[in-house]
NUZAMI-42065 format. One line per 5 residues: their letters; for each residue x, y, z of N, C-alpha, C. Coordinates in Angstrom, 2 decimals. Layout:
! NUZAMI-42065
a	X:Y:Z:X:Y:Z:X:Y:Z ~ ... $
***
This chain:
! NUZAMI-42065
mdldv	1.10:-0.91:0.17:0.22:0.07:0.00:0.65:1.21:-0.12 ~ 0.66:2.30:-0.66:1.12:3.47:-1.05:0.46:4.77:-0.12 ~ 1.30:5.40:0.17:0.82:6.76:1.22:1.60:7.89:0.45 ~ 0.81:8.96:0.24:1.35:10.24:-0.56:1.08:11.20:0.41 ~ 1.97:12.43:0.21:1.79:13.28:0.97:2.52:14.64:-0.25 $
efnfc	1.64:15.52:-0.56:2.05:16.75:-1.23:2.75:17.83:-0.57 ~ 3.76:18.66:-0.82:4.58:19.67:-0.32:4.69:20.82:-1.90 ~ 4.67:22.03:-1.20:4.80:23.04:-1.89:5.70:24.10:-1.46 ~ 6.70:24.59:-2.42:7.92:25.41:-2.25:8.45:26.02:-3.26 ~ 9.00:27.40:-3.10:9.53:27.97:-4.22:10.94:28.31:-3.69 $
csyhl	11.74:28.26:-4.89:13.31:28.40:-4.65:13.79:29.56:-5.99 ~ 14.91:29.76:-5.90:15.33:30.54:-7.17:16.77:29.57:-7.22 ~ 17.28:30.04:-8.58:18.76:29.01:-8.74:19.13:29.92:-10.27 ~ 20.39:29.48:-10.61:20.66:29.56:-11.99:21.29:28.71:-12.21 ~ 21.79:28.20:-13.44:22.11:26.78:-13.74:23.75:27.36:-14.65 $
pfydg	24.84:27.14:-13.86:25.85:27.53:-14.44:26.28:27.01:-15.75 ~ 25.82:25.57:-15.84:26.44:24.92:-16.87:25.53:24.67:-18.03 ~ 24.66:25.54:-18.23:23.34:24.95:-18.99:23.28:26.26:-19.87 ~ 23.44:26.23:-21.23:23.47:27.50:-22.10:21.90:27.30:-22.70 ~ 20.94:28.01:-21.81:19.59:27.97:-22.35:18.82:28.97:-21.29 $
vckpl	17.51:29.06:-21.36:16.96:29.92:-20.97:16.71:29.81:-19.27 ~ 17.29:28.90:-18.81:17.55:28.44:-17.33:18.82:28.92:-16.55 ~ 19.77:29.32:-17.61:21.00:29.97:-17.20:21.23:30.88:-16.07 ~ 20.23:31.99:-16.69:20.54:33.05:-15.64:19.55:32.97:-14.46 ~ 19.44:33.76:-13.02:18.89:33.33:-12.04:17.33:33.53:-12.23 $
hghhy	16.55:32.88:-11.71:15.12:32.79:-11.86:14.80:31.75:-10.61 ~ 13.33:31.72:-10.65:12.98:30.99:-9.89:11.48:30.06:-10.25 ~ 11.08:28.98:-9.33:10.09:27.97:-9.41:9.36:27.87:-8.56 ~ 8.10:27.53:-8.64:7.26:26.96:-7.32:6.87:25.85:-7.80 ~ 7.69:24.93:-7.05:7.78:23.46:-6.87:6.67:22.83:-6.45 $
rmlvs	6.61:21.45:-6.55:5.50:20.77:-6.19:6.40:19.46:-6.02 ~ 6.23:18.80:-4.74:6.74:17.70:-4.40:5.93:16.69:-3.85 ~ 5.69:15.32:-4.33:5.14:14.28:-3.63:6.13:13.23:-3.15 ~ 5.75:13.02:-1.83:6.52:12.01:-0.97:5.72:10.95:-0.94 ~ 6.02:9.62:-1.62:5.59:8.29:-1.43:6.24:7.28:-0.78 $
itgkp	5.56:6.73:0.38:5.77:5.86:1.21:4.87:4.52:0.90 ~ 5.59:3.19:0.99:4.95:2.26:1.00:5.33:1.33:2.48 ~ 4.28:0.81:2.26:4.30:-0.22:3.68:2.93:-0.67:3.98 ~ 2.97:-1.52:4.82:1.42:-2.29:5.71:1.36:-1.52:6.60 ~ -0.27:-1.70:7.07:-0.76:-0.29:7.93:-0.35:-1.19:9.21 $
dpksg	-0.26:-0.28:10.28:0.38:-1.06:11.60:-1.18:-1.43:12.54 ~ -1.55:-3.24:12.93:-2.49:-3.51:12.83:-3.36:-2.61:14.02 ~ -2.78:-2.04:14.86:-3.08:-1.47:15.79:-3.77:0.14:15.77 ~ -2.90:0.87:15.16:-3.38:2.30:14.18:-4.17:2.15:13.17 ~ -4.04:1.38:12.29:-4.65:1.04:11.15:-3.72:2.27:10.11 $
mivdf	-2.95:2.69:10.51:-1.67:3.43:9.30:-0.76:3.05:9.44 ~ -0.13:3.20:8.15:1.20:3.38:7.48:2.05:4.06:8.66 ~ 1.68:5.35:8.03:2.49:6.34:9.17:1.38:7.00:9.19 ~ 1.67:8.21:10.28:0.63:9.24:10.67:0.82:10.45:9.35 ~ 0.05:11.02:8.91:0.38:12.08:7.89:1.03:13.23:8.36 $
eelrq	0.51:13.56:9.83:1.19:15.13:10.17:2.57:14.69:10.57 ~ 2.93:13.58:11.11:4.22:13.43:11.46:5.04:13.21:10.07 ~ 4.72:12.69:9.12:5.25:12.51:8.14:5.25:14.10:7.60 ~ 4.60:14.80:7.30:4.46:16.06:7.00:5.59:17.10:7.54 ~ 5.69:16.73:8.99:6.40:17.41:9.65:7.87:17.18:9.40 $
lvldn	8.13:16.26:9.25:9.54:15.14:9.27:10.19:16.03:7.66 ~ 9.28:15.71:7.01:9.89:16.17:5.69:9.99:18.10:5.68 ~ 8.98:18.68:6.11:9.36:19.97:6.30:10.95:20.57:6.77 ~ 10.79:19.44:8.12:11.88:20.15:8.94:13.19:19.65:8.25 ~ 13.36:18.55:7.62:14.46:18.16:6.76:14.53:18.43:5.56 $
avnvv	13.90:18.77:4.76:13.81:19.40:3.36:13.57:20.39:2.77 ~ 11.95:20.47:3.02:11.23:21.63:2.43:11.68:22.80:2.96 ~ 11.49:23.01:4.18:12.13:24.13:4.52:13.57:24.59:4.88 ~ 14.64:23.69:4.54:15.83:23.70:4.47:15.90:24.71:3.34 ~ 15.11:24.70:2.47:15.33:25.14:0.74:14.31:26.27:0.17 $
dhrnl	13.22:26.00:0.83:12.13:26.99:0.54:12.49:28.37:0.92 ~ 12.16:29.11:-0.35:12.42:30.81:-0.45:14.10:31.09:-0.36 ~ 14.80:30.26:-0.76:16.11:30.36:-0.53:16.50:30.10:-1.95 ~ 18.20:30.25:-2.49:18.64:30.37:-3.61:19.73:28.61:-3.41 ~ 18.84:28.03:-4.57:19.56:26.43:-4.65:21.04:26.19:-4.68 $
ndfme	21.49:27.63:-5.46:22.81:27.32:-5.53:23.70:27.83:-4.12 ~ 23.16:27.94:-3.34:23.47:27.75:-1.76:23.78:26.51:-1.37 ~ 23.11:25.52:-2.14:23.11:24.12:-1.29:23.69:23.07:-2.12 ~ 23.62:23.71:-3.41:24.50:22.56:-4.56:25.04:23.74:-5.91 ~ 26.22:23.00:-6.39:26.64:23.82:-7.75:25.91:23.73:-8.72 $
nptve	25.12:22.93:-9.26:24.07:22.37:-10.23:23.00:22.16:-9.65 ~ 22.03:23.02:-9.30:20.95:22.75:-8.78:19.28:22.56:-9.92 ~ 19.84:21.46:-10.83:18.84:20.96:-11.39:17.69:20.19:-10.79 ~ 16.37:20.17:-11.42:15.74:19.19:-10.33:16.24:18.04:-10.34 ~ 16.96:17.74:-11.23:17.42:15.92:-11.04:18.34:16.04:-9.91 $
nlivy	19.19:16.91:-9.70:20.19:17.06:-8.37:19.27:17.38:-7.15 ~ 18.48:18.38:-7.07:17.85:18.70:-6.41:16.62:17.62:-5.37 ~ 16.56:16.62:-6.34:15.79:15.16:-6.03:16.31:14.30:-5.15 ~ 17.73:14.22:-5.89:18.80:13.34:-5.31:18.94:14.02:-3.63 ~ 19.15:15.35:-3.65:19.71:16.00:-2.49:18.31:15.66:-1.17 $
fwdrl	17.22:15.93:-1.58:16.06:15.88:-1.08:16.19:14.08:-0.23 ~ 16.54:13.08:-1.19:16.44:11.81:-1.16:17.51:11.40:-0.10 ~ 18.45:11.89:-0.34:19.34:11.37:0.73:19.32:12.08:1.94 ~ 18.75:13.33:2.21:18.25:13.68:3.58:17.25:12.93:4.21 ~ 16.37:12.38:3.47:14.95:11.97:3.89:14.91:10.19:4.11 $
kpllp	15.84:9.50:3.17:15.84:8.39:3.02:16.02:7.26:4.33 ~ 17.28:7.91:4.97:17.75:7.75:6.14:16.45:7.73:7.57 ~ 15.51:8.77:7.44:14.31:8.95:8.44:13.28:8.56:8.02 ~ 13.24:7.90:6.64:11.72:7.41:6.35:11.85:5.79:5.81 ~ 11.50:5.22:6.84:11.43:3.85:6.26:10.31:3.61:5.43 $
glrel	10.55:2.99:4.53:9.29:2.81:3.27:9.17:3.87:2.32 ~ 10.47:4.78:2.09:10.47:5.62:1.10:10.53:5.19:-0.14 ~ 9.25:5.09:-1.08:9.33:4.36:-2.13:9.66:5.50:-3.20 ~ 8.97:6.49:-3.53:9.56:7.82:-4.59:9.42:9.17:-4.12 ~ 10.05:9.85:-4.36:9.96:11.36:-4.47:9.66:11.88:-5.81 $
riwet	8.73:12.92:-6.37:8.78:13.28:-7.31:8.31:14.99:-7.25 ~ 9.24:15.60:-7.97:9.01:16.90:-7.92:8.67:17.58:-9.40 ~ 7.67:18.44:-9.07:7.25:19.24:-10.43:8.04:20.60:-10.46 ~ 8.93:20.94:-11.65:9.39:22.36:-11.63:8.10:23.20:-12.53 ~ 7.40:22.54:-13.24:6.27:23.56:-13.38:5.24:22.40:-13.68 $
peysv	4.02:22.78:-13.87:3.02:21.90:-14.03:3.25:20.81:-15.17 ~ 4.21:21.29:-16.12:4.24:20.05:-17.24:5.39:19.55:-16.90 ~ 6.12:19.43:-16.13:7.69:18.98:-16.05:7.85:18.32:-14.70 ~ 8.15:17.06:-14.48:8.69:16.62:-13.41:9.70:15.88:-13.48 ~ 10.29:15.14:-12.28:11.19:14.01:-12.38:10.57:13.25:-11.12 $
ayrge	11.11:11.85:-11.04:10.54:10.95:-10.18:12.18:10.44:-9.95 ~ 12.25:10.07:-8.65:13.61:9.47:-7.99:12.98:8.51:-6.94 ~ 13.63:7.11:-7.18:13.47:5.81:-6.28:14.26:5.25:-5.73 ~ 15.78:6.35:-5.55:17.01:5.87:-5.31:18.06:5.02:-6.03 ~ 18.98:4.65:-5.79:19.97:3.98:-6.46:19.90:2.43:-6.37 $
***
């Protein structure tokens, strides 16, 4: 069974190694889906408490970068690199982390399931 929680955050960045429209400083309103897989606990009936999951992701990933410049955290802040950055921070804290998906725009997203 999968449990999903959605997050929204805003960041600015520039891509120093890309010669296109995203090279100069600009920003995006990101949407991220965190997906946990597991079996519900027999007593609580839950895989994990939604609010506990939400707070853990906010404290350890989203609030770290929200309304910040991603270049302060990584040299080349593509959405592909951002999702791995989040995965590395969250995987040790979230048993059953199955997938992260980040939409950079409503049309473009990247999914990551670890290596």
